[in-house]
N, C-alpha and C positions, 0 to 999 in steps of 0.2 A: 732585912728580911722585908721584903716589896711583895704588896700582897696586891692583885690585879682581879677584879670583880668578873669581868668577863673575859677568860681568856682566848675568844673566840675571835676577840676585837686589837685588830692592828695598831690602833689609836690609842687603845691600854696598855698594848705590849708593847710596840715603841719607845717609850718613856722610859718604861723601867726597865730595859735591855740599857738602854743609855745614861743610867743614872748613875753615877763615879760613884768608885766605892774605894774611900780612903784609908779603910782600918785593916788593908794587907789581912784581912782574912774574909772566908768564902761568903759568897750572897748567895741567898737563896730567892727567889722570884716563887710565890701561891697563886699557879693561876687556875679561874674557877672555870673551869668547863665543861660541858655535857658531853654525855661516852653518845656516840652515831648523832650526833647537831646535822640536822638537816636530811636526816631520813627519819619521817615520823614514828614507821615501825619499829625502829631498832633504838630508836632516844632512851637514855636510862636506864640499859639493856647492862646490866655488868657483864652479861656474856660476851658480849662486843670485847669489852676488854681484850681476850688471847682466840678470840675465832678470828677465824678467814671466810670472808663472803664468795660463796658459792653458789652452782647450781642457778636457782631462780630467784634466789635472792640478788643476786644480780641484775634480772632486770628491776626487781625492783626498785635497786638503788639507782640505777639509771634515770628508771622512773620518775620517782621523785627529786633527780637531780636536774630533772630536762635534759636528761643527754640520750641522745639516739644510738 
């Protein structure tokens, strides 16, 4: 088992993915992440684990991410 403290960081994820697995058994990577990261109104809201963005929420997302 490999644990990644910041699952949003490629610098942490890539080495975990590149680790050799010599055990001939499945390997698990636990990557700690934040639901909705980057969009403050939606961060840490478990509803976004299964919801789709729609309507005015899309405009909020675009604004938070700097997309026009």
